Structures are given as C-alpha cells and as structure tokens.
N, C-alpha and C positions, 0 to 999 in steps of 0.2 A: 504494500500500500504506500510505503514511503516513496518508492520510485514513481508511482502513479501521481502522488501529490507534487513531486518535483517536476514532473512532466507538465502538470497543469500550469505552473508558473510561466512556462514558455509557450504553451499551446493556446490557452484560452484565458485572456485577461480577466473576464468575469468569473472564472472558476478558481481564481487564486483563493486559497483557503481563508475563510472568514475566521477571525480568532474566536475561541470559545467564549461563551457568555461570561459576564462578570464573575470574578472569583470570590466575591463576598458570599457568605453562607446563605443560600436560597434553597428552598425546597422545590421550587419550580425549575423546570428545564427549558422553559420557553416563555410562557406568559404568566402573569399573576393568577392565582387561583387555579393553576393547571388547566387553563382554557385553550392552550395551543392544540391544533390538530392539522392533519394533512390527509386528504382523501383523494385518490387518483386511480385511474385505470391505465395499466401499461400493457401494450401488446407488441409482440415481435421477439427480439432476442431476450427480453425479460417479460414474462407473462405473469402479471400479478394485479390483484385488486387490493390496493393499499388503503388501510383505514387506521392510521396511527393517531394516538392520543397520548398526552402526558400521563405517566412518566416515561413511557416507552418511546417518546419522541423528543428530540433536541432541536431547537431552532434558534437562530440569531440572524441579525441583519444589520446592514450599514450602507452608507453612501458608496457608490461605485468609485474605484480608484481615480478615474478621470474627473470626478466631481459631478458627473451627469447622472441623475436618477439614483436608484437604489438597487440593492441585491439582497435576497434572503436565502438562507440555507436551512434545509430541513434534513435530519438524519434519523434513521431507524433501522430495524432489522427486518428482513423478509423472512417469512416462515421457512424453516429448513435451509436457510441461506445466510450469507454474511450481511454486513452493513451496506445500506444504499443511502447515498446523499444526493439531494436534488437542490440545484441552485436556480433561482429565478432572478433575472436581471432586467430591470425596466428603466432604460436610459431616459425615457420621456416623462418620468414621474418624479416631481419634486417633493421636498419634505412637506409632509402634512396634507398633500393633495389627494383628493379622491376623484375618480374618473371612470369612464366607460370606454371600451374599445382601445385599450392600451397595449401596444406591441411589447412582447417580452421574449427574451432569449432564455432557453432552458438547457441546463447541463445536468447529466446524471453520472454519478461516480459509483460504479458497481464493484464492490470489494471482492465478491465471489468470483466473477468472471474477469476481474482485473481489467475492466474496460471503462473508457470515458466516452459517453455519448453526448453530442451537442447538436442543437438545432442550427448553430452557426449563422444566425441572422435574426433580425428583429421582426421579420414579416411572416414568420412561420407559426408563431403561437401568439395568443392574445388573452389579456385579462378582459373578460366580458364586463366585469365590474370589479373595482378595487376601492377600498375605503381605508383611510388612515385616521385613527382616533388617538389623540394625545393621551398618554398614561401619566397619572399623578401618583407615582409609587416611589417612595424613598429608597427602595432596594434596587431601583433601576437608574441608569444614567439619565441626566437631564435630556430632553429632546428625544424621548422614547415614545414610540407609537405602536399601537396594535394595528396590524395590517390584515384585513380580511379580503380575500379575492376568490373569484371562480373564473375558469377559462378552459381553453382547449388548444390543441395544436392541429394544424392542417397537414403537416408533413412530419415524418419521423425524425427523431434525433439520431444521427448516424455516428457509428463508432469512428473515433479519430484515426484508427488504423485501417478503416475501410471495411472491417469485417463485422457486419451486423447493424441493426437499427432497432429503435424503440419508439413507438408512437404513444404519446399521452393523449388518449381520446378525450379525457376530461380531467380537471383537477379543481379542488376546493381547499382552502386553508385559512387558518388564523395563526399569525406569527408575530414576531417582534422585530422592529428595526429601531436602532439607536443611532442618532446622528451626532457628530462631534460639533464643537462650537464653530469651527470653520465651515461646516456644512450648512449652518444656519444662515449663512450669507447667500446661499443659492436661491434662485427664484422660487416663489411660492406657486408659480404656475407651471404646467407641464412644459418641458423643453421643446423647442420647435423641432419638427421632423427633419 
C-alpha cells in the first residue's frame, strides 16, 4: 500500500493523501454524533454495494492543493476484502457553498487489488446536489463543514495501469471538510468552469 500511496503523489494531484482527522481525542471518525456515512454502488473490477456508517467509516476533507474547491476522502473495509478509499474532488465548489449539478472527479484506492482507479476528469461524475453546513463543534477545527451530497458517474473510473475499471452508478454521503485560515480567502461562490 505504501508504494500505491507514493505513486498517487505523482499520478493524481487530487489523490494525494489527505492527512488523518485531528489527533485530539474524539470518539467520532468522521462527523459529530457519528453521523458520517457513504452509500454507493460499484460495478466492474470491484463489485460491491457499499453502505458504510461510523464507526466503520473514516472521513476527512480539505481544500484542494491548488486552492480551487474541495476534496473529501472516505475509507472503509469491503466484506471479505481489504480497505477501499474513495476521494471526491470538486474544483468548482467553494467553502460553504451548496449547489446542484457540480462536476466532481472520483478516485478509488483499492488495497486488495492494489489498484488506483480514477475518472481523470471533471465531466464524468456529478454531484446532483451538494450542501455544506457550518459545524459549531469545539472538537473540530474552525471552518469545518458537514458536506452532504448525492450523485453518479456516467463513465467508469479506469485503472491507472490500464487494467480494469469501476463504475459508480450512484453515491450518497455525509462527510466532513475543514478549511484552513488561508482557504477562507477563497471565493464564496463556485469557481468559474
């Protein structure tokens, strides 16, 4: 898996590992009151109907490295398989903005098959609807938001080595994104296409 993560740094800018959630003692692994979840249907090289809830789910999120939009990471275990991590990157979604029809890039990191699958473009998946709600919780960093979204992909995420693909026919989630003070200066409107 370490080789897989190292490869990510070079291959997919949005797939660069998001640091784990704050190290303060928290019972939640995603959202306050264990409200985080991810539901999705995967078809192709990974066949699974995922329905993850805390505490079996970890999630975190931050601004993208280039300062445009956000990215969220969810991780859990597939039945009788290893860990799977899913990254959603929405370059056109600013801090605190809720919207409809938002393009999103999706990357899957499959520990079992040691594969990285990516949609490699922002026009292949969409958030039908996404909502960011500010969280007032002292155990979280300032500028933390609950992000709820639902959406789908129209084309599969392909393996970076060209061997296999996975289609996310639908997904729904509630996760966490925390912005740094520098991110607060970004526009409150979606970035231009």
